[in-house]
C-alpha positions in Angstrom: 0.0 0.0 0.0 2.8 2.4 1.0 4.8 1.5 -2.1 1.9 2.5 -4.4 1.8 5.9 -2.8 5.5 6.4 -3.3 5.3 5.2 -6.9 2.4 7.6 -7.6 4.5 10.4 -6.1 7.4 9.5 -8.3 5.3 9.5 -11.4 3.8 12.9 -10.7 7.2 14.5 -9.8 7.9 17.3 -12.2 4.4 17.4 -13.6 3.2 20.9 -13.9 0.2 22.5 -15.7 0.6 23.3 -19.4 0.6 27.0 -18.7 3.3 26.8 -16.0 5.4 24.5 -18.2 5.3 27.0 -21.1 6.3 29.9 -18.8 9.2 28.0 -17.3 10.4 26.9 -20.8 10.1 30.4 -22.1 11.9 32.0 -19.2 14.8 29.5 -19.3 15.1 30.0 -23.1 15.2 33.8 -22.7 17.8 33.5 -20.0 19.8 31.2 -22.2 19.6 33.7 -25.1 20.8 36.5 -22.8 23.5 34.2 -21.4 24.7 33.3 -24.9 25.0 37.0 -25.8 26.8 37.7 -22.5 29.2 34.8 -23.3 29.9 36.4 -26.7 30.4 39.8 -25.2 32.7 38.9 -22.3 34.5 35.7 -23.6 34.2 36.0 -27.3 36.8 34.8 -29.7 40.0 36.6 -30.8 40.7 34.4 -33.8 39.3 35.3 -37.2 37.0 32.5 -38.2 38.6 30.1 -35.6 35.6 29.9 -33.3 32.3 29.1 -35.1 29.9 29.7 -32.2 31.8 32.3 -30.2 32.7 34.6 -33.1 29.1 35.3 -34.1 26.6 36.8 -31.6 23.6 35.2 -33.3 25.0 31.7 -33.2 26.0 32.2 -29.6 22.5 33.4 -28.7 20.9 30.5 -30.6 23.2 28.0 -28.8 22.4 29.6 -25.4 18.6 29.6 -26.1 18.8 25.9 -27.1 20.6 25.0 -23.9 18.1 27.2 -21.9 15.2 25.2 -23.5 16.7 21.8 -23.0 17.6 22.2 -19.4 14.2 22.4 -17.8 12.7 20.2 -20.5 14.7 17.3 -19.1 13.0 17.6 -15.7 9.5 18.8 -16.3 6.5 17.2 -18.0 3.4 19.0 -18.8 0.4 17.6 -17.1 -2.1 16.1 -19.4 -5.4 17.9 -19.2 -8.4 15.7 -18.6 -11.5 16.5 -20.6 -14.4 17.6 -18.3 -17.2 16.1 -20.5 -16.3 12.4 -20.2 
């Protein structure tokens, strides 16, 4: 009996509503984009054409945004909405 409760808790861990899930993903993606630009600005690349990602601010921002999207996506699952008229 106690094992079932713990298993049910483990299954719902990380489940959030769809709206909350989208806000979290959007926030982390935006922070990743800003972090990518900050990385380009402060670290950058001194070589001409030697650093593919760090030498271009747009690529650096895309890379940061992708990492910002993937990080919370590994831990969160959107809760499936149950139809009310069943």
